[in-house]
VMD Tcl script that draws the C-alpha trace (Angstrom):
set ca {
  {15.17 6.95 -15.41}
  {12.23 9.10 -13.78}
  {12.18 12.53 -14.50}
  {10.14 15.01 -12.64}
  {9.37 19.00 -13.08}
  {10.49 21.17 -10.25}
  {7.93 23.11 -8.54}
  {8.77 26.16 -6.28}
  {9.15 25.90 -2.63}
  {6.29 28.20 -1.81}
  {3.06 26.91 -3.34}
  {0.36 29.14 -4.67}
  {-2.61 29.38 -2.47}
  {-4.87 29.11 -5.20}
  {-3.65 25.63 -6.05}
  {-5.97 22.86 -7.08}
  {-6.25 19.98 -4.56}
  {-7.12 16.56 -5.92}
  {-8.88 14.30 -3.26}
  {-8.43 10.45 -4.23}
  {-11.17 8.04 -2.42}
  {-10.77 4.50 -3.12}
  {-14.02 2.80 -2.29}
  {-14.86 -0.88 -1.92}
  {-18.60 -1.61 -0.41}
  {-18.71 1.78 1.23}
  {-22.04 2.81 0.11}
  {-23.71 2.91 3.28}
  {-21.63 6.03 4.33}
  {-20.11 7.36 0.99}
  {-22.52 10.03 0.30}
  {-22.35 11.30 4.01}
  {-18.40 11.12 3.82}
  {-18.27 12.88 0.29}
  {-20.48 15.74 1.87}
  {-18.32 16.33 4.76}
  {-15.21 16.02 2.66}
  {-16.77 18.98 0.94}
  {-17.18 20.79 3.62}
  {-13.66 20.70 5.06}
  {-12.40 21.72 1.48}
  {-14.26 24.48 1.16}
  {-12.36 26.07 4.50}
  {-9.13 25.96 2.98}
  {-9.04 24.99 -0.78}
  {-9.54 27.31 -3.73}
  {-10.27 24.67 -6.37}
  {-10.63 21.16 -5.60}
  {-11.65 17.93 -7.48}
  {-12.66 14.54 -5.62}
  {-11.90 11.41 -7.40}
  {-13.89 8.38 -6.20}
  {-12.69 5.01 -7.40}
  {-15.04 2.01 -7.38}
  {-13.00 -1.04 -6.71}
  {-15.54 -3.49 -8.08}
  {-18.04 -2.79 -5.16}
  {-20.66 -5.61 -4.86}
  {-23.12 -3.21 -3.11}
  {-25.05 -0.26 -4.46}
  {-22.05 1.95 -4.81}
  {-23.03 2.80 -8.55}
  {-26.32 3.95 -7.52}
  {-25.21 6.06 -4.74}
  {-22.73 8.01 -6.86}
  {-25.53 8.19 -9.75}
  {-27.33 10.34 -7.55}
  {-24.20 12.59 -6.79}
  {-22.91 13.03 -10.28}
  {-24.69 16.26 -10.76}
  {-22.42 18.19 -8.50}
  {-19.13 19.79 -9.56}
  {-15.85 18.72 -8.85}
  {-16.72 15.07 -8.59}
  {-15.15 12.31 -10.82}
  {-16.25 8.83 -10.70}
  {-14.14 6.06 -11.82}
  {-15.37 2.46 -11.71}
  {-13.57 -0.59 -12.26}
  {-14.66 -3.70 -14.62}
  {-14.05 -6.12 -11.23}
  {-12.20 -5.71 -8.13}
  {-8.52 -5.25 -8.76}
  {-7.33 -4.32 -5.15}
  {-6.57 -0.81 -2.95}
  {-3.27 -0.70 -4.51}
  {-4.63 -0.57 -8.00}
  {-7.34 1.94 -6.99}
  {-5.01 4.30 -5.56}
  {-2.72 3.80 -8.72}
  {-5.98 4.98 -10.71}
  {-6.42 7.81 -8.45}
  {-2.97 9.16 -8.78}
  {-3.05 8.70 -12.77}
  {-6.34 10.59 -12.96}
  {-5.65 13.41 -10.64}
  {-4.82 16.80 -12.10}
  {-4.06 18.93 -9.00}
  {-1.13 20.70 -7.54}
  {-1.51 18.68 -4.51}
  {-2.94 15.08 -4.38}
  {-4.63 13.82 -1.08}
  {-5.14 10.02 -0.64}
  {-7.56 9.02 1.98}
  {-10.33 6.29 2.95}
  {-13.66 6.90 2.62}
  {-14.74 5.09 6.23}
  {-13.98 8.39 8.40}
  {-10.69 6.45 9.88}
  {-8.79 9.02 8.34}
  {-9.50 12.53 10.08}
  {-10.75 15.05 7.65}
  {-9.56 17.87 10.43}
  {-5.72 17.05 9.48}
  {-6.35 18.24 5.86}
  {-6.10 21.89 6.31}
  {-2.74 20.99 8.30}
  {-1.44 18.78 5.48}
  {-1.91 21.48 3.10}
  {-0.49 23.92 5.08}
  {2.90 22.02 5.48}
  {2.73 21.03 1.77}
  {2.65 25.04 0.95}
  {5.35 25.80 3.41}
  {7.63 23.54 0.76}
  {7.09 20.04 2.21}
  {6.78 17.57 -0.84}
  {4.74 14.75 0.91}
  {2.91 14.71 4.32}
  {1.93 11.27 5.48}
  {-0.22 10.46 8.41}
  {1.38 7.78 10.90}
  {-0.89 5.74 13.31}
  {0.15 6.57 17.02}
  {-1.70 4.41 18.85}
  {-2.52 0.97 17.82}
  {-4.29 -0.39 21.37}
  {-7.34 -1.07 19.69}
  {-5.90 -3.64 17.13}
  {-5.42 -7.35 18.01}
  {-2.03 -8.48 19.49}
  {-1.67 -10.91 16.57}
  {-2.12 -7.77 13.95}
  {0.22 -5.63 16.03}
  {2.86 -8.54 16.46}
  {2.61 -9.25 12.60}
  {2.89 -5.58 11.60}
  {6.07 -5.43 14.13}
  {7.82 -8.38 12.23}
  {6.79 -6.86 8.81}
  {8.48 -3.66 9.44}
  {11.36 -5.57 10.94}
  {12.10 -7.48 8.10}
  {11.77 -4.45 5.59}
  {14.34 -2.45 7.73}
  {16.79 -5.40 7.92}
  {16.60 -6.02 4.02}
  {15.52 -3.16 2.12}
  {17.60 -0.37 0.88}
  {14.66 2.14 1.45}
  {13.35 3.21 4.53}
  {9.37 2.68 5.05}
  {8.20 4.66 7.86}
  {6.38 2.43 10.62}
  {2.93 2.72 11.04}
  {2.49 5.01 8.10}
  {-0.36 4.15 5.70}
  {-2.05 5.52 2.76}
  {-3.52 8.46 4.26}
  {-1.02 11.44 2.96}
  {-0.55 14.52 0.77}
  {1.99 14.53 -1.95}
  {3.14 17.21 -4.24}
  {2.04 16.90 -8.18}
  {6.18 16.10 -8.84}
  {5.64 13.10 -6.33}
  {2.48 11.81 -8.34}
  {4.42 12.47 -11.52}
  {7.22 10.19 -10.23}
  {4.61 7.41 -8.80}
  {3.02 7.37 -12.34}
  {6.19 6.68 -14.18}
  {6.74 3.42 -11.95}
  {5.62 0.47 -14.24}
  {5.36 -2.59 -11.96}
  {2.16 -4.56 -11.68}
  {2.56 -5.89 -8.35}
  {2.50 -2.44 -6.41}
  {3.15 -2.22 -2.74}
  {2.29 1.68 -2.39}
  {3.60 2.20 1.13}
  {7.11 1.11 -0.57}
  {6.70 3.18 -3.62}
  {5.87 6.18 -1.51}
  {9.25 5.84 -0.10}
  {11.00 4.77 -3.01}
  {10.36 8.03 -4.90}
  {12.16 10.12 -2.23}
  {11.33 13.91 -1.82}
  {10.93 15.71 1.35}
  {8.22 14.19 3.76}
  {6.96 14.89 7.24}
  {5.04 12.79 9.42}
  {1.52 14.02 11.00}
  {0.50 11.50 14.00}
  {-3.22 10.53 14.22}
  {-5.46 8.17 15.79}
  {-7.73 6.31 13.45}
  {-11.48 6.90 14.27}
  {-13.95 4.07 14.23}
  {-15.42 2.95 10.84}
  {-18.73 4.80 10.11}
  {-20.32 1.54 9.10}
  {-19.69 -2.07 8.50}
  {-16.08 -3.97 9.11}
  {-12.84 -3.56 7.22}
  {-12.28 -5.53 4.04}
  {-8.61 -6.22 4.74}
  {-8.70 -9.52 6.82}
  {-5.68 -11.28 7.98}
  {-5.55 -13.18 4.55}
  {-5.39 -9.57 2.76}
  {-2.97 -8.04 4.83}
  {-0.78 -11.11 4.63}
  {-0.86 -10.98 0.73}
  {0.08 -7.31 1.07}
  {2.84 -7.71 3.29}
  {4.12 -10.73 0.95}
  {3.87 -8.29 -1.93}
  {5.87 -5.72 0.07}
  {8.48 -7.89 1.08}
  {9.18 -9.43 -2.50}
  {8.99 -6.02 -4.13}
  {11.55 -4.23 -2.03}
  {13.76 -6.79 -0.50}
  {15.47 -10.07 -1.37}
  {16.37 -11.07 2.27}
  {14.18 -13.91 2.23}
  {16.36 -15.56 -0.39}
  {19.45 -14.32 1.31}
  {18.11 -16.23 4.66}
  {17.32 -19.37 2.93}
  {20.73 -19.37 1.35}
  {22.29 -18.87 4.40}
  {20.30 -21.74 5.89}
  {21.35 -23.88 3.36}
  {25.23 -23.20 3.85}
  {24.57 -23.93 7.42}
  {22.75 -27.14 6.93}
  {25.61 -28.21 4.60}
  {28.28 -27.40 7.04}
  {26.50 -29.66 9.56}
  {25.86 -32.53 7.17}
  {29.56 -32.36 6.13}
  {30.53 -32.49 10.17}
  {28.11 -35.16 10.52}
  {29.44 -37.37 7.93}
  {32.94 -37.24 9.27}
  {31.62 -38.20 12.61}
  {29.83 -41.20 11.16}
  {32.90 -41.89 9.39}
  {35.04 -41.85 12.35}
  {32.49 -43.80 14.49}
  {32.70 -46.67 11.87}
  {36.50 -46.71 12.02}
  {36.70 -46.69 15.54}
  {33.70 -49.01 16.78}
  {32.64 -50.71 13.54}
  {29.18 -50.38 11.67}
  {26.42 -52.14 13.12}
  {23.60 -50.39 10.70}
  {22.08 -48.21 13.39}
  {20.14 -44.94 13.13}
  {17.63 -45.78 10.74}
  {15.09 -43.43 12.53}
  {17.69 -40.67 12.48}
  {17.94 -41.17 8.83}
  {14.21 -40.98 8.15}
  {13.95 -37.71 10.12}
  {16.73 -36.21 8.29}
  {15.66 -37.11 5.13}
  {12.25 -34.99 5.80}
  {13.93 -32.43 7.33}
  {15.80 -31.92 4.38}
  {13.10 -32.46 2.01}
  {11.21 -29.83 3.85}
  {13.96 -27.16 3.50}
  {14.27 -27.88 -0.14}
  {10.40 -27.48 -0.54}
  {10.45 -24.01 1.61}
  {13.25 -22.87 -0.38}
  {11.64 -23.85 -3.79}
  {8.41 -22.27 -2.53}
  {10.44 -18.78 -1.53}
  {12.14 -18.75 -5.02}
  {8.98 -19.28 -6.76}
  {7.14 -16.52 -5.07}
  {9.81 -14.03 -6.56}
  {9.52 -15.83 -9.89}
  {5.74 -15.59 -10.00}
  {6.35 -11.80 -9.40}
  {8.52 -11.74 -12.53}
  {5.86 -13.76 -14.56}
  {3.26 -11.15 -13.67}
  {5.70 -8.29 -14.47}
  {6.75 -9.90 -18.08}
  {3.06 -10.26 -19.25}
  {2.45 -6.54 -18.91}
  {-1.20 -6.81 -18.22}
  {-2.91 -3.30 -17.31}
  {-2.99 -2.63 -13.59}
  {-6.79 -1.99 -13.75}
  {-9.68 -1.92 -16.11}
  {-12.11 1.03 -16.08}
  {-15.85 0.37 -16.80}
  {-16.75 3.82 -16.37}
  {-15.10 7.40 -16.08}
  {-17.40 10.34 -15.53}
  {-15.60 13.71 -14.92}
  {-17.39 16.63 -13.97}
  {-14.33 18.82 -13.86}
  {-12.60 20.76 -10.79}
  {-14.83 23.02 -9.00}
  {-13.87 26.30 -7.56}
  {-15.36 27.27 -4.28}
  {-16.01 30.74 -4.98}
  {-17.98 30.03 -7.96}
  {-21.68 30.97 -7.50}
  {-22.61 27.50 -9.39}
  {-20.71 25.45 -7.18}
  {-22.88 23.00 -5.39}
  {-23.85 23.51 -1.82}
  {-21.71 21.87 0.68}
  {-24.45 20.51 2.85}
}
mol new
graphics top color blue
foreach p $ca { graphics top sphere $p radius 0.5 }
foreach p [lrange $ca 0 end-1] q [lrange $ca 1 end] { graphics top cylinder $p $q radius 0.2 }
display resetview
């Protein structure tokens, strides 16, 4: 059972805001982004902390962060290797101390100008404010088709509703973060977990900007693995589909057997149809292998869970503590 601590609907104006920033090979623009994030936070947040999670980057992220760690309000957590964005987000949520927790990417695709509005909605009593991509026209047709198929599958087979085109860009209340911390699974699909914990929420449409530098590390292979994790974590529809396929094939096979028996009785049996028999054997063998593969995906997830390995391993954790924007000793934003 998940327990949460109730918070008043009217949140304090001097609340501590935690910003979780996962980073994987983002060194080229990370310093500029953190500077701009500080500027934005200074316009509406009395107290804040910025938590950067280095997800095993292969570039010079450590060197870039080393030059910034003298600034207040910054916490730097570096993984021992790449564990994936879902693990990085989970680590940031685990580390966040704020009354509200903001999750966003460091590539400028999540607009900084929406943060004050997210905070205003949170202060008015909304527990979670999430960004929804309102325009995907710049994405490839294959990606849009795959995204649509994924959400269609989730809506058909999952007991929870995952908002379409909603990503990790969001602000959540402390009690939402507390609920997420209590979820123990290793195969994490964060978009599903945000929806699973519930609480009052509201969508905030936005159009992603272009990346500051480089290209996204999420290729079709990574997106496919993430989609598979979501499907196996939140719906058993694939198992039910293949069960239904098996029933249909069995019925067809029984009817075909009656047809063959009737043909033999009425017209005799001159042993025809070897090609049909060979094709049928290959077809049913393929169906069986696919069914075993679907079952194996679920069994593999169970195997990962029972091993109870940690979700991530931290190599370095440097915490300068939160900063108050009215402090004279607070570092300059520019």
